[in-house]
N, C-alpha and C positions, 0 to 999 in steps of 0.2 A: 504493500500500500504506500509506504514511504517513497519507494522508487518511482511509483506511478505519479505521485505528487510532484517529485522533482522533475520528471520528464515533462509533465504538464506545465510546470513553471518555466522550464527552458523553452518549451514551445511557445508560450505566451510572450516571453521576453523576445524570442527570435522573431515572432510575428510583429511585435511592436517595432523592432529594428527595421523589418522589411517595409512596414506601412509608413514609417517615419523617414523614408528615403528622400522625400521632397525637401528642397532647401531653397530659401530666399535669403540673399545676402546683399548688404551695402558696405562698401569699403570706406575706411577712415579717409577723411578729406580735409585739406587745408583751404580755407576760403577767406581771402582778404576782405575787410569791411568795404562795402560799397561795390564789390564785384559780384557778378552773377556767373554761376558755374552750373554745368549740366552734370549731375552726379548719376552714374549708372546704377540701376537696380538689377542684380543678377538672379537668375532662376536656374535651378537644376531639378527637373521633375519628370515624372512619368504618370500621366493621368489618363485613365481608361474611360473617362466620361466626357460627354459632350454637353454643351450648354454655356452659360455665362460664367466666366471666371472673375473673381473679385479679390483684389489684394488691398489690405488696409495698412497704412503706415502712419505712425504718430510722430509729431514733432512739436517743439516749443515755439509758439508763434511770437514770443517776445524776443527770441534770439535769431530766428530764421524766418524767411519768407519763401514758401514754395508757391510760385505764381503759376506754374504750368507743368504739364507732363508731356514729354515728347516721345514719339515712336522711335524705336531703334531700327537699324538696318537688320535684315535677316528675318528670322521666324519668331521674333518676340511678339508682344501683345500688339494687335492691329485694331484699327477703328476704335481707339480708346475713348472712353468717356470718364470724366472725373467728377468727384463730389467732395467738397470740403465741409467737415462737420466739426464745429467747435464744442468741445466737451466741457471745458472750463476756461477761465480767463487767459490761461497761458498754454493750453493744450489743444492742438488741432489734429484731426484725423483726415488724411487724404485717402479717398477710396477710388481705386483705379479699376475700371471694369472693361472687359473685352469679351466678345463672342467669336473672335477670329484669332486663334492661337494654335501653335503646334502641340499635339498631345504629349509628345516627348521632346524635351528641349533642354539645352545647357548653354547659356549665354546671357546677353543683355536683354532684359525684358522691355525696358523703357528707360528714359532719363527724367530725373527730377530737376527742374529749373530752380536752383536754390540761390538765394541772396542772403548774405550775412548782415544782420542788423546791429550787432554789438561787437565790441572789442575794447581794448586789445586782449589777446590771449584768453579767450573764453572757450569753454567746451560745451557742446550741445549734442544730444543723441537724436538720431533719426532711427525709429524702431519699426520694422515690419512686425505686425502683430497677428494677422489672420489671413489665411488663404482659403477661399471658398469656391465651390462649384455649385451653381444653382442654390446658393445660400446654405449649402451643406459644408461644414468646416472640414478641411483636410488635415491629416497629420503632416506636420512640417517643422523643419528646423529653421529658426529665424536668427539671423546674425545682424546686429545693429551696427550703425556707423557712428563714430565720434567725429563731429565736425568741429575743427579748430578754427577760430576766427582770429585774425590779427589785423592791426591797423595797417592800412595800405602803405606800401613803400612809395614815398613821394620822390620822384626823380627830380633832382635840382635842374632848373632851367637856366640856360645861359643865353642872354641876349647879346649878340655880338656888338662890340663897341670899343672905343679907345678913349682914354681919359685925358685930362689936361697934363701937360708936362710940369713936374714940380722938382725943385723950385724953378721959377722963370720970372725974371732973368736969372742965369747962373753963369759961373765962370769956371767950374771944374767938372761937376758930375750932376746928372739929372736922372729922374725916374719917370717912366710912363707905364700905366697899367692898361691892359687890354684883355678882352674876353673873346674866346673862340666858341662858336655855337656848335660846330661839328667838325670832325677831323678834316683838315685841309692843309694844302701847301700855303704857307704864309710868306708874303714878300713885304719887307719893310724898307722904306726909302726916305731920304731927306732931300727936300727941294729948297732952293733959296727963294727970296722974295720975288725974283724975276721969273720963277717957274722952271728953273733949270735943275735937273737932278744932280746933286753933288755927292751923294753917298747912297750905297745900297748895302744893307746889313748882311745879306746872304752871301755877298761876294768876299767878305772878310778882308776889306782894304785896311790900310794902316792909318787912315785919317781919324778913326774913332776906335777907342777901346770900348767893348760892350759885353754884357752877359744877359742871358734870358733865363728867368726862373719860373717854375710853376707855382701853384698855390700852396704847395708844401714847402716852398722855398728851396726846391731842388734845382740845381743848375741844369739847363738843357745843353748837353755837350755838343751835339751835332747841329750847330746853329747855321752851318753853311748850306745844309739841305733841310730847310725848316718845315718839317711836317709835324703839325701840332694836333693833339687830341682836343676834344671838347674840354673847356676849362678856363681858369683864370690865370693870367701870366703878368709878369712885369719885365720891362726892359730897363736896364741900368746902363747908361752910356756916358762917355767922357771924351769930347773932341780933343785932338792934339792942337795946341795953341798955334803951332807953326803951320798948320794945315787949314784951319778954319778962321775966318775973319768974324768980327763982331757983327751982329745983325739979327734980323728976323728970319726964321726958318719954318718950314712945314714938315712934319713927320707924317708919313702916309703908311697905313697898313692895308694890304690887299689880300683878300681871301677868295675862295670860290663863292662865298655868299655876297661879297660886296667890297667896297673901298671906303676906308675911314681915315679922317684927317684931323690932326691937331697941330698947334703951333707952339713955338718957344722962342725966346730971345737969348742969344748967347753973347756974353760980354767977356772978353779976355783981357 
């Protein structure tokens, strides 16, 4: 009798394992605040029934917004209809229905269009909770997703420009700041008040000693072939007194985005 009981228990447990082979899973995801992501919902099931399939997913509406459900390529749920049910002030159930689906399937069922509403560094669960055929609940393993939200990474914008030369007038050394908007070949030249080019920095003439530094105050070594990344720079230059006469000059920066000009007065 005892052996029969054990066999029956093993049979029941084995049956549960067989019947619980259906699986719905959502992977953990990182979503920056203010960004919208399509999060896939995966299914692995073998259903020998026809009719309407219905999958329910719970999420926190204070932390996330699921505004839409999108069909996936392949044999996932087709002709989807959705219903949003608010259970309490912070909990919403999205019910995804379909009458057009493969009876055996392993892949992406559909996508949840998710937007993070809070941050930084908050965690929110998206939980699949029920899988039904014609309102009859199926045995299923559900794997929830942890959605991590972070403040968006704000990329620093650089508006290309050149500053005033300081000091001006000067008799020894001067500095000018400039900004590069995107990687470019930069040409820097000096013109006199009559409009004649008297110096080109890239050519490394002896009339002026100069150095170019990035915003970390690191010296740009290869200044003869001046390819500059996006960023902020400064040019420090010192004319040789026996090469330059006193007067008004124009310093010109030319990039692929445009040409920028400033002036200075040199007194020796």
